[in-house]
NUKEVEX-911855 format. One record per atom (N, C-alpha, C): residue in one letter; x, y, z negated. Coordinates in steps of 0.1 Angstrom, whole numbers, plus 5000, padded with zeros to 4 digits. Layout:
BEGIN
aXYZ
...
END
This chain:
BEGIN
m752654039199
m753153929191
m754653879192
i754953879203
i756153829203
i757353929198
g756854099196
g757454149189
g757654149176
v756854099173
v756454089157
v757353959153
f757453859162
f757753739158
f759553759156
f760153849168
f761353879166
f761953979155
f760954079154
f761354149141
f761454069125
f760553979127
f760753869114
f761853799113
l762153729127
l763253679130
l764853739127
s764753889129
s766053969128
s765853989113
q764953989105
q765054009091
q765553879084
i764953769089
i765653669083
i767253639088
s767753689098
s769153699100
s770053769090
l768753909089
l769953999084
l769953929066
a769253879063
a769053839048
a770153719046
l770253629058
l771253559056
l772353589057
a772853699065
a774053769066
a774553859054
a773753869048
a773853949039
a775153909027
p775653989022
p776853939014
p776253899002
q777053838994
q776753758984
q777453848971
t776653858962
t776653938950
t777153868940
i778453948932
i779053828922
i779053938907
f778853898897
f778753958886
f779753868877
c780853998876
c782053928866
c781553928851
l781953808842
l781753808830
l783453798822
i783853868815
i785053878810
i785553878797
h785953748790
h785853728776
h787353788771
t787353878760
t788053948755
t788253958741
a789154038733
a789254018719
a789854138715
t789454208703
t789654338698
t791554358700
p792454288696
p793754288699
p794454308713
s793254268724
s793454298737
s792954388746
h792354478740
h791554568745
h792354698753
e793354708748
e793954798752
e795154718762
t795154628764
t796454538773
t795954478780
r795454358779
r794954238791
r793554318795
a792354378785
a790954408790
a791354518801
k792354628798
k792454748804
k793254718817
t794254628815
t794754578830
t793654508838
i792654438836
i791854378843
i790854498851
l790454588840
l789454688846
l790354748853
e791554758855
e792254878869
e792854778877
t792154648877
t792654578888
t791954478895
w791754368891
w790554288897
w789154298895
a788954348885
a787454358879
a786854478890
q787654548895
q787054648907
q786454608917
h786954478922
h786354398932
h785254298928
c784954298916
c783254268916
c782254348917
d781154308919
d780254378923
d779654478911
d779954388900
d779954468886
d780554368876
f780554428863
f781454328851
f780654378843
l781154278832
l780554338819
l781954248809
f782554298799
f783554238788
f782554198780
f782554078774
f782054048756
f783453998751
t782954068739
t783954058730
t783654068714
d784554108700
d784054098690
d784254248684
s784254328695
s784354468684
s783954568694
k783654708691
k783154808701
k784354858709
m784154868723
m785154918732
m784555088733
n785855108742
n785355248749
n783855238755
d783055358751
d782055358754
d781555378774
s782855398778
s782855398794
s782955278803
i783355158792
i783355028796
i782454958795
p781954908801
p780554788801
p780954708792
h780154638781
h780554558774
h779454528762
i779754418757
i778854338746
i779554298736
y779154298725
y780054288716
y779454188701
y779854108697
y779554038683
y780354028672
p780654118661
p781454118652
p781453968645
l780553928645
l780653798636
l781053668643
l781253698656
l781653588659
l783053618669
n784153608657
n785453678661
n786553578662
s786053438665
s787353378666
s787053268678
r788153208683
r787753088691
r787152968687
d786852958678
d785652858671
d784352898675
h784153038677
h782953068681
h782553108695
s783453048704
s783353078718
s782053018724
w781652928717
w780252818723
w778852928719
e779052978706
e777853028704
e777853178708
k779253278712
k778953348718
k778653358733
i779453258743
i778753228754
i777253238755
r776753118746
r775153148750
r774753238746
r775053348734
r774853488737
r774453568748
v775753558753
v776153648765
v775253608778
f775253438780
f774253438790
f772853438786
k772553438777
k771053488773
k770853648777
y771753748775
y771653858777
y771753898793
v772353808800
v772653828815
v771053778818
h770153688811
h769053628817
h768253678816
d768053778803
d767153908800
d767154008806
k768454038809
k768854188813
k768954168828
i769654078835
i770154128850
i770353978857
i769653908853
i769453768862
i769353808875
k768153868880
k767553888894
k768553988903
k769554058898
k770254148903
k771354068913
y771853998907
y773253908913
y773153778918
d773953698929
d773753598932
d774953498925
w775953538923
w776453458913
w777253518901
y777353428891
y778053478880
y779553408875
y780353488871
y781853428874
y782553478857
r782653358853
r783153398837
r784853368839
a785353468832
a786553448830
a787453508818
d788353438813
d789253478802
d789953568805
d790253668794
d791553818799
d792753748799
d793153688804
d794453628805
d794053578822
t793153608830
t793053528842
t793353648850
y793753588861
y794053718875
y793153638886
a791853718890
a791353648898
a791353728915
l791353638925
l791453718939
l789953718942
m789153798942
m787853808946
m787453778958
h788453848968
h787953818987
h788053658988
n788953598981
n788953448982
n787753388978
m787253438967
m786453378959
m784853398967
r785053518975
r783453578984
r783753438994
t784853419000
t785253339012
t784353229006
l785053168995
l784553038992
l782853028991
l782453128981
l781053138982
l779953148993
a780853219003
a780153209015
a779553059018
n780452939017
n780052789022
n778852769013
y778052849003
y777552778991
y775952878991
t775052798990
t773652888992
t773452908981
s773353058973
s773453098958
s772153078954
s771153038962
s769253018956
s769552878951
k770752808950
k770652628950
k771652638933
q771452568929
q772252518915
q773652488919
h774552568917
h776052558918
h776652558906
y777752498904
y778752468893
y779852438895
l780752588898
l782152578904
l783252598894
g784252508895
g785952568887
g786552458893
l787552458880
l788452368879
l787952208873
r788052128878
r787352038872
r788251928862
w787651868854
w788251788843
w787851668840
n788551558836
n787951418839
n787951368825
f787151428817
f786651378805
f785451448797
f785051408782
f783851468779
f782351448780
t782451468795
t780951398801
t781351318811
p780651238819
p780751108828
p781551188843
q780951298846
q781151368857
q782351488854
g782651478843
g783551598840
g783251738836
f784151838834
f783751948832
f784552078839
n783852198840
n785052278846
n785452368835
d787052398835
d787952478828
d787252588824
g787152628812
g786452738808
g787452878811
s788452878817
s789252958818
s788553058830
s787952998839
s787453038852
s786252978856
y785253008861
y784052908862
y782952998871
i782352968879
i781353048885
i779852988886
l779053018884
l777552978883
l776353048892
s775952968899
s775053048909
s773553068898
r773153178902
r771753238897
r770953138891
p770453028902
p769552908894
p770152828885
t771752818884
t772552738875
t772152818860
m772452948859
m772253038846
m771053058842
e769553028855
e768653008847
e768052878840
a768752778847
a768652648844
a769352598828
f770452678827
f771252688814
f770252728802
n769852848805
n768952948798
n767852828794
e767252738802
e766352678800
e766552588790
v767752488794
v768252398785
v768752438772
m769052578769
m769552608759
m768552608747
l767252628752
l766252618740
l766052508736
d766552378739
d766352268734
d767552218727
p767752218713
p768652188703
p768752058708
d768051908712
d768451818712
d769451758721
r769151848735
r769951838746
r771051958748
c770852048740
c772152178739
c771752218728
p772652188716
p772552198706
p773452348705
d773152418694
d773652558695
d774952588685
h775152468678
h776352468674
h777752388680
h778652438682
h779552368685
h780452248681
r780452148693
r781052018686
r782352018697
a782552078703
a783652058710
a783852218717
e784752228729
e785252348733
e784052408739
e783852578744
e782652608752
e782552508760
d783752528771
d783252468784
d782852358784
q783252248775
q782852098776
q781152128773
e780952198760
e779552228759
e778452238771
l778752348776
l778052388788
l777952288795
a779052198801
a778852078810
a777651978805
k778151948794
k777151868787
k775751938787
c775752028786
c773952088785
c773452078800
l774652118809
l774052118823
l773751998831
a774351898825
a774051778826
a772851718828
h772251788814
h770751748810
h769951798822
m770451878831
m769651938842
m770051898857
d770551798855
d771351728868
d772051828875
i772951898866
i774152008875
i775051948872
y776351938879
y777551898877
y778651948885
p779751948880
p780852028885
p780851988904
e781452048912
e781752028926
e782852038929
d783451998941
d784851988946
d785052088956
i785552188950
i785852298955
i787552318960
r788552228962
r789452188966
r789752258979
d790652328985
d790752328997
d791152209007
e791152229022
e791052119031
e792352039029
m793652089020
m794952049016
m794551939003
g793451978996
g793451908986
g793851988974
s794452108977
s794952198964
s793752238958
e793952288945
e793152338937
e792952478938
r791952548938
r791752688941
r791352758926
i791652678918
i791452758903
i792452698894
q793152768887
q794252698880
q794352728866
h794352608857
h794352638842
h796052688835
f796952648844
f798252638835
f798852788845
h799852858834
h800752988842
h801452888854
p801652988865
p802052938875
p803452868877
i804052918869
i805352848868
i805252708859
e804152698850
e803852548848
e803352488857
q802752538862
q801652458874
q802252408887
y803752428887
y804452438896
y804952258897
d805152228882
d805452088881
d804452018873
i803452078874
i802251998867
i802151848870
y802251808884
y801951668886
y803151578876
k804251648868
k805051568861
k804051548845
d803351628843
d802551608830
d801851518829
t802251428815
t801051318815
t799951358811
f799551468804
f798351518799
f797451528813
n798051598824
n797351658835
n796851478842
r797951438846
r797751288852
r796451218842
r796551208836
r795451128823
r793951208825
l793951338825
l793051388824
l792451468835
a792951508846
a792551578856
a791451508866
y790451558871
y789651498877
y790251448890
y791351498898
y791451488911
y793251498910
p793851418918
p795251368916
p796251548918
a797151558911
a797651698910
a798751678924
m798751788931
m799651788945
m801051828936
k801951808943
k803351858941
k803751978946
e804652058932
e805352188935
e804452268943
d804752328954
d804152458960
d802952408968
e802552248969
e801352188975
e800352208963
n800552238955
n799652268947
n799152378942
f799652488951
f799152618952
f798552658966
s797152668963
s796052678975
s796452808980
s796352798997
s796752969003
s795152998999
k794152928994
k793053018990
k792453028975
m793653048970
m793653058957
m792553168951
i791953078940
i790753238936
i791153288921
s792053178912
s792353258902
s793853178895
f794653258888
f795653228882
f795253228865
h795853138855
h795753138841
h796853178836
h796753218823
h797653238813
h799053368819
v798253468824
v799053548830
v799053688822
s800153758819
s800553868810
s799853968820
p799754088815
p799254238821
p799954278831
y801454248829
y802354288835
y802454178850
e802254048847
e802453988860
e801053988870
m799854048864
m798354068867
m798654188877
r799354318870
r799654408881
r800554378893
l801654298889
l802454268900
l801654168913
m800654078906
m799954018914
m799054108924
d798654198917
d797454318921
d798154368932
y799354428932
y800054468941
y800454398953
i801354278950
i801154168961
i800154118970
f798854128964
f797754018970
f797054158976
n796854268971
n795854398977
n796654518981
h797954548979
h798554688988
h799454658990
l800154528992
l801654518999
l801454479012
d801954569024
d801954559041
d802354389040
k801254339047
k801154219054
k802054229069
p802654139073
p803554139085
p802654119098
END
């Protein structure tokens, strides 16, 4: 009897220690298939447990992707993400713990993301990202790069069926609409800043980010106070935004291949 008890205890311990899986969803478009998307495919996407591009036209058959030819502009991003998240729910929802959505001008540091997510229980509802302070009372996470736990993905697919709480036509940007729908399920953005108060996910290009505390738009609409200059760059950064394919490859070399002292 004691042996059976310790067997089950060991199984529970193994389950708790199991690495959490991340499925990456990358938004791209036809003009970027051979530039941004190709670069992501060859760099940080390789560190996801699996990934899927969503776009407006067919890509190479060797690349996991889905496409929606009629949703071919930024104005359709809300309608597109609803279809993408339904695809996830119908096809793969039970396979992964976390779902990471990113733009194709984002560079993600997946090892830092895994370190952050180790502090969260993936079986609970979590909605993580860079938090803005408008559109909903508790803000919304920037659409360039955000993370949903599996239960949050399931909750969104539930509320998405209710047009009164989650309209299928866009009134604002995709990320704002998503936050509005999730708020109806009592799911809100969480504080993922590091212990110094620095953001782990950034909306602007690194050069712009350096002086972001001077920007009146950011001071007025950011949920948390911007840090100054290099203090604004967390040593546990998860993603950069508005970076070119060249910059992505440079970052990939520095973060993953350059020998550390």
